[in-house]
C-alpha positions in Angstrom: 108.0 75.8 -69.6 110.4 73.4 -70.9 111.1 72.5 -74.8 112.4 69.3 -74.8 113.5 67.2 -78.2 115.8 64.4 -76.9 113.4 61.5 -76.6 112.6 59.2 -79.4 108.6 58.8 -80.2 106.7 56.4 -82.2 103.2 55.8 -83.2 101.9 52.5 -84.8 98.6 51.8 -86.4 98.8 54.7 -88.8 101.0 55.1 -91.9 102.5 58.6 -90.6 103.3 60.5 -87.4 101.2 63.7 -88.4 98.2 62.7 -90.4 97.3 65.2 -93.4 94.2 66.2 -91.3 96.3 68.1 -89.0 96.8 71.3 -90.5 100.4 72.8 -90.4 100.4 76.3 -89.1 103.5 78.2 -89.9 104.0 82.0 -90.2 106.1 81.1 -93.1 105.5 77.5 -94.5 107.4 78.1 -97.8 110.4 79.0 -96.1 110.2 76.6 -93.3 109.8 73.8 -96.0 112.9 75.0 -98.1 114.7 75.0 -94.7 113.8 71.4 -94.1 115.1 70.3 -97.4 118.5 71.7 -96.8 118.8 69.8 -93.5 121.5 67.1 -93.3 120.6 63.9 -91.0 124.3 63.0 -90.8 125.1 63.9 -87.3 128.9 62.9 -87.8 129.2 66.3 -89.5 129.1 68.8 -86.3 128.6 71.5 -88.6 125.4 70.7 -89.6 124.4 69.1 -86.1 125.2 72.8 -84.3 123.9 74.7 -87.5 121.0 76.2 -85.5 123.3 77.5 -82.6 125.4 80.8 -82.6 128.7 81.0 -80.7 127.4 82.2 -77.5 125.0 79.3 -77.3 127.7 77.1 -77.9 129.6 78.3 -75.2 126.8 78.5 -72.8 126.2 75.0 -73.5 129.9 74.0 -72.9 130.1 76.0 -69.6 126.9 74.4 -68.2 128.0 70.9 -69.1 131.3 71.4 -67.5 129.8 72.5 -64.3 127.3 70.1 -64.2 130.2 67.3 -64.3 131.2 68.5 -60.9 129.5 66.3 -58.3 130.0 68.8 -55.5 128.0 71.7 -57.4 125.2 69.0 -58.2 124.8 67.8 -54.7 124.8 71.3 -53.2 123.0 73.1 -55.6 120.3 74.2 -53.2 122.8 75.7 -51.0 124.8 77.6 -53.8 121.3 78.7 -55.2 120.4 80.4 -51.8 124.0 81.6 -51.4 124.1 83.3 -54.8 120.6 85.0 -54.1 122.1 86.4 -50.8 125.0 87.8 -52.3 123.9 89.0 -55.7 120.1 89.8 -54.8 117.3 88.4 -56.6 117.4 90.7 -59.6 120.9 89.9 -60.3 120.6 86.3 -59.8 117.7 85.8 -62.1 119.9 87.5 -64.6 122.8 85.2 -64.1 120.6 82.2 -64.4 118.9 83.2 -67.6 122.5 83.5 -68.9 123.3 79.9 -67.7 121.1 77.3 -66.5 117.8 78.6 -67.0 118.5 79.7 -70.7 120.2 76.2 -71.2 117.2 74.1 -70.1 114.1 76.4 -70.3 112.3 77.7 -73.3 110.7 80.7 -71.6 108.4 82.0 -68.8 105.2 81.9 -70.6 103.6 80.9 -74.1 104.6 84.3 -75.7 108.3 84.0 -74.5 108.9 80.9 -76.0 107.6 81.4 -79.6 111.0 82.7 -81.1 113.0 79.6 -79.8 110.2 77.2 -81.0 110.1 78.8 -84.4 113.9 79.0 -84.8 114.2 75.2 -84.0 111.4 74.4 -86.4 113.5 76.0 -89.2 116.1 73.7 -88.4 113.9 70.8 -88.2 113.9 70.5 -84.4 110.5 69.8 -83.0 109.6 70.7 -79.2 107.8 69.0 -76.6 106.5 71.7 -74.1 106.7 70.3 -70.4 105.4 72.6 -67.9 108.0 72.3 -65.0 107.1 73.0 -61.4 108.6 71.3 -58.2 106.2 70.8 -55.2 108.1 68.6 -53.1 107.5 68.2 -49.3 109.5 67.2 -46.3 109.4 63.7 -44.7 107.5 64.8 -41.9 104.8 66.6 -44.0 104.5 63.5 -46.1 103.7 61.2 -43.3 100.7 63.6 -42.3 99.7 64.0 -45.7 99.0 62.2 -49.1 102.3 60.7 -49.5 102.5 58.5 -46.3 102.2 54.9 -47.2 102.1 52.1 -44.6 104.2 49.0 -45.4 102.6 47.0 -48.1 100.8 43.9 -47.1 102.7 41.4 -49.7 101.5 38.4 -47.7 98.8 37.6 -50.6 101.7 37.0 -53.0 104.1 34.8 -51.1 107.7 35.5 -50.3 108.8 34.9 -53.8 106.9 38.0 -54.9 106.8 40.2 -52.0 110.3 41.7 -52.9 109.2 42.7 -56.5 107.6 45.7 -55.2 107.2 47.7 -52.1 105.5 51.0 -51.8 107.0 52.6 -48.7 109.0 55.9 -48.3 107.8 57.3 -51.5 108.5 60.9 -50.2 112.3 60.3 -50.0 114.3 61.9 -52.8 111.5 62.9 -54.8 111.6 65.6 -57.3 109.1 66.6 -60.3 106.5 64.5 -58.4 103.4 66.5 -57.6 102.4 65.8 -53.6 99.2 67.4 -52.7 96.2 67.1 -50.4 93.6 69.5 -52.3 91.5 68.4 -55.3 91.2 72.1 -56.3 94.9 72.1 -56.7 94.8 69.2 -59.2 92.2 71.4 -61.1 94.7 74.0 -61.0 97.3 72.1 -62.5 95.0 70.7 -65.1 94.3 74.5 -66.2 98.0 75.1 -66.3 98.6 72.0 -68.6 95.7 73.4 -70.9 97.6 76.7 -71.2 100.8 74.5 -72.3 98.6 72.5 -74.8 97.4 75.7 -76.4 100.8 77.4 -76.4 102.1 74.3 -78.4 99.4 74.6 -80.7 100.0 78.0 -81.0 103.6 77.9 -82.0 104.2 74.6 -83.6 102.9 72.8 -86.6 102.9 69.4 -85.1 103.3 70.2 -81.3 103.8 67.9 -78.4 102.8 68.8 -74.7 103.9 66.6 -71.9 101.9 66.0 -68.6 102.5 64.2 -65.1 99.6 62.1 -63.8 100.7 63.1 -60.3 99.4 66.4 -60.9 96.0 65.2 -61.8 95.4 63.0 -59.0 96.4 62.3 -55.3 99.6 60.2 -55.1 98.1 58.0 -52.4 95.4 56.7 -55.1 98.1 56.0 -57.5 100.0 54.0 -54.8 96.9 52.2 -53.8 96.1 51.4 -57.4 99.6 50.5 -58.3 99.5 47.9 -55.7 96.3 46.2 -57.0 97.8 46.0 -60.5 101.4 44.6 -59.3 99.5 42.0 -57.0 97.3 41.0 -60.0 100.3 40.6 -62.2 102.2 38.7 -59.5 99.4 36.4 -59.2 99.4 35.3 -63.0 103.2 34.9 -62.7 102.7 32.7 -59.8 100.2 30.6 -61.5 102.0 30.1 -64.8 105.1 29.4 -62.6 103.0 26.6 -60.8 101.6 25.6 -64.1 104.9 25.0 -65.8 104.2 27.6 -68.3 106.4 30.6 -67.3 109.3 30.2 -69.8 109.6 32.5 -72.8 108.6 36.0 -73.3 105.9 37.9 -71.2 103.3 37.3 -74.0 104.4 33.5 -74.2 103.3 32.6 -70.6 99.9 31.0 -70.3 97.6 29.6 -67.5 95.5 26.7 -68.4 91.8 27.5 -67.4 90.8 24.3 -66.0 93.9 24.1 -63.7 93.0 27.7 -62.8 89.6 26.8 -61.7 90.7 23.8 -59.7 93.6 25.4 -57.7 91.3 28.6 -56.7 88.3 26.5 -56.0 90.4 24.5 -53.7 91.0 27.9 -51.8 87.6 28.6 -51.5 87.1 30.7 -54.7 83.4 30.7 -55.7 83.5 32.4 -59.3 83.5 30.7 -62.6 86.7 31.7 -64.1 86.6 29.3 -67.0 83.1 30.6 -68.1 83.8 34.3 -67.4 86.9 34.1 -70.1 85.0 32.0 -72.8 82.1 34.1 -72.6 84.4 37.1 -73.3 85.7 35.4 -76.2 89.1 34.7 -74.5 90.8 31.4 -73.5 89.0 29.6 -76.4 92.1 27.4 -76.6 91.8 26.5 -73.0 94.5 28.8 -72.0 94.8 32.5 -71.4 97.8 34.9 -71.4 98.5 37.9 -69.2 96.7 40.2 -71.5 93.5 38.0 -71.1 94.0 37.9 -67.4 94.5 41.8 -66.9 90.9 42.1 -68.9 89.3 40.9 -65.7 90.1 44.4 -64.1 88.3 46.0 -67.0 84.7 45.1 -65.5 85.3 45.2 -61.9 81.8 45.1 -60.7 80.9 42.4 -62.9 84.3 40.1 -62.4 84.2 41.2 -58.5 84.1 37.7 -57.3 86.8 36.6 -59.6 89.4 39.2 -58.3 90.9 37.3 -55.4 94.3 36.5 -54.4 95.7 34.1 -52.3 97.0 35.0 -48.7 99.7 32.5 -47.9 100.0 33.6 -44.3 96.2 33.0 -43.5 95.8 30.1 -45.9 92.5 31.6 -47.8 91.7 33.9 -50.4 91.0 37.7 -49.9 89.5 40.3 -52.4 92.1 41.9 -54.5 90.3 45.4 -53.9 89.8 44.9 -50.4 92.0 48.0 -49.5 90.4 49.8 -52.9 87.7 51.9 -51.4 84.9 54.0 -52.9 87.0 57.2 -52.4 89.8 55.4 -54.6 87.2 54.6 -57.3 86.2 58.3 -57.1 89.5 59.3 -57.5 90.1 57.3 -60.5 87.2 58.8 -62.1 88.3 62.4 -61.3 91.9 61.5 -62.8 90.3 60.2 -65.8 87.8 63.3 -66.2 90.9 65.5 -66.1 92.7 63.5 -68.5 89.7 63.7 -70.9 89.5 67.4 -70.6 93.3 67.5 -71.6 92.9 65.0 -74.3 90.1 66.8 -76.0 92.0 70.3 -75.6 94.9 68.3 -77.5 92.6 67.3 -80.3 91.3 70.7 -80.7 94.6 72.2 -81.2 96.2 69.5 -83.0 98.6 68.7 -80.4 99.7 65.2 -79.2 99.7 64.5 -75.4 102.6 62.8 -73.7 102.2 61.4 -70.4 105.4 61.3 -68.5 106.8 58.3 -66.6 107.4 58.5 -63.0 108.6 56.5 -60.1 108.1 52.6 -60.2 105.8 52.5 -57.4 103.5 55.0 -59.2 104.0 53.7 -62.6 101.8 50.9 -62.8 98.8 53.0 -62.0 100.2 55.6 -64.7 100.6 53.2 -67.4 97.1 51.7 -66.9 95.1 55.1 -66.9 97.3 56.2 -70.0 96.3 53.0 -71.6 92.6 53.7 -70.9 92.7 57.1 -72.5 94.6 55.6 -75.5 91.7 53.4 -76.1 89.4 56.3 -76.5 91.6 58.8 -78.2 94.2 56.7 -80.2 91.5 55.1 -82.4 92.1 56.9 -85.8 95.5 58.6 -85.1 97.9 58.7 -82.0 96.8 61.5 -79.6 98.1 60.0 -76.3 101.7 58.9 -75.9 102.7 56.4 -73.1 106.2 56.6 -71.8 108.7 53.8 -71.4 111.7 53.9 -69.0 114.5 51.8 -70.8 116.5 51.7 -67.6 114.0 49.1 -66.3 114.5 45.5 -66.4 111.1 45.0 -67.5 110.7 47.9 -70.2 110.6 45.6 -73.1 107.8 43.5 -71.5 105.9 46.6 -71.1 106.3 47.8 -74.5 105.5 44.4 -76.4 102.3 43.9 -74.1 101.0 47.4 -75.1 101.9 46.8 -78.6 99.9 43.7 -78.6 97.2 45.0 -77.0 96.8 47.8 -79.4 96.8 45.3 -82.0 93.9 43.2 -80.3 91.7 46.0 -79.5 92.2 48.1 -82.8 93.8 51.4 -81.5 97.0 53.4 -82.4 100.1 52.4 -79.9 102.0 55.6 -79.3 105.2 55.7 -77.3 107.9 57.7 -75.9 111.1 55.8 -75.4 113.5 57.5 -72.7 116.3 55.9 -70.6 114.9 57.2 -67.3 115.3 59.8 -64.2 115.1 58.3 -61.1 117.9 55.7 -61.1 119.6 57.0 -58.0 116.6 57.2 -56.1 115.1 53.7 -57.2 118.5 52.1 -56.5 118.5 53.4 -52.9 115.0 52.5 -52.2 115.7 49.0 -53.5 118.4 48.7 -51.2 116.8 50.0 -48.1 113.8 48.3 -48.6 115.2 44.9 -49.7 114.0 44.0 -52.9 115.5 43.4 -56.4 116.9 46.6 -58.1 114.6 47.5 -60.8 117.2 49.3 -62.8 119.5 47.6 -65.4 122.9 46.7 -64.1 124.8 49.3 -66.2 124.8 52.1 -69.0 125.3 49.5 -71.6 122.6 47.3 -70.6 120.3 50.4 -70.7 121.4 51.1 -74.2 120.5 47.6 -75.1 117.1 47.6 -73.8 116.6 50.9 -75.5 117.6 49.8 -78.7 115.9 46.7 -78.2 112.6 48.4 -77.6 113.1 50.9 -80.4 113.8 48.1 -82.9 111.0 46.2 -81.9 108.5 49.5 -82.6 110.3 50.1 -85.9 109.7 46.7 -87.0 106.1 46.8 -85.9 105.5 50.1 -88.1 106.8 48.3 -91.3 
């Protein structure tokens, strides 16, 4: 289990991050409170910043940091690990790892082993995020035979201007920390493991966090298919806004005029009453809709099925947006949401907040959408479900601002974890290989500016 505390988290719609109703459990609350009062938040004072570390821990950190700076060791880590096991034997190798890398990055092997470290960190005002870490990567050959194989995405329905925005092929290359599996029972076993993490967090922390990965709870093929649907639908909105000359400004300032929308799609053969649907659902009263109104069509797929169409430029006609979204995909969605519901209820019972990790860009649209569905249910009174926003992405601020506005309109607490991102090299290699725009900010400074832009925006919303 990992104990992480490097990300920044925020919750809107509540006056405090941890409500009074969440009982603070601690073996010695008075001592802990006294320790917190003595903590300095001036990180220029290194003596205060490293007060919780002894000399051996600092030495280990320095050694591990130095070793990680050598590209050869990082690139050849698997080969070096295998060689170390052969030379030292498994027992001695495990001891060396616990003294170095394992001890640096891993809190412990189970909920009992992690308690001393968590309680020690708490005494110095450092919280923990319990993250069950396991890697279930598969070979490219196996990926093509199992869930992770995806044929070339049919982007013709979006036109040439949009097809390069997203491609969902070759999802298995270079993936780490993403669950790739074919067995539904394995998803259930992952869920049980996450439940143990949640209970461990609740039993060792007064305001615990636990992190989960959506790819552990559902088949990646479903997440890919659903992400493709979401991206096509969003791209159609951008295409229509651009066609109407209303694409300038921020993502929430872009508009589509309903009358022009109806005329354009009717000419292409659409039979649905777009104007009537939006006005009936109290949207578009001004005659225009924004991207959040547009996305609401997906909330009621059965009732709005005749409206969910996209133009196929090559064929010159409309086609159903969900033509490749099968009954099995719909069942997959329900299974994922059911597992998420079990975890959310467990988190509430144990007074733990649940963070949904961000993953690769070709999976993230579905992950974010499913996370929002859970936030609508469990974040009505206090922040329980936290979405993750990767600030190394060019679209990070758009995503944050859209979800903050959505939470405001629907009346639930926006809760977020802001991170820089973890898949930069893989994303860039994939973008170059498949010929679409690099989704990553061009350099470190750009990512820092994006991070602080998102952070400042959320902090301003909390005031």
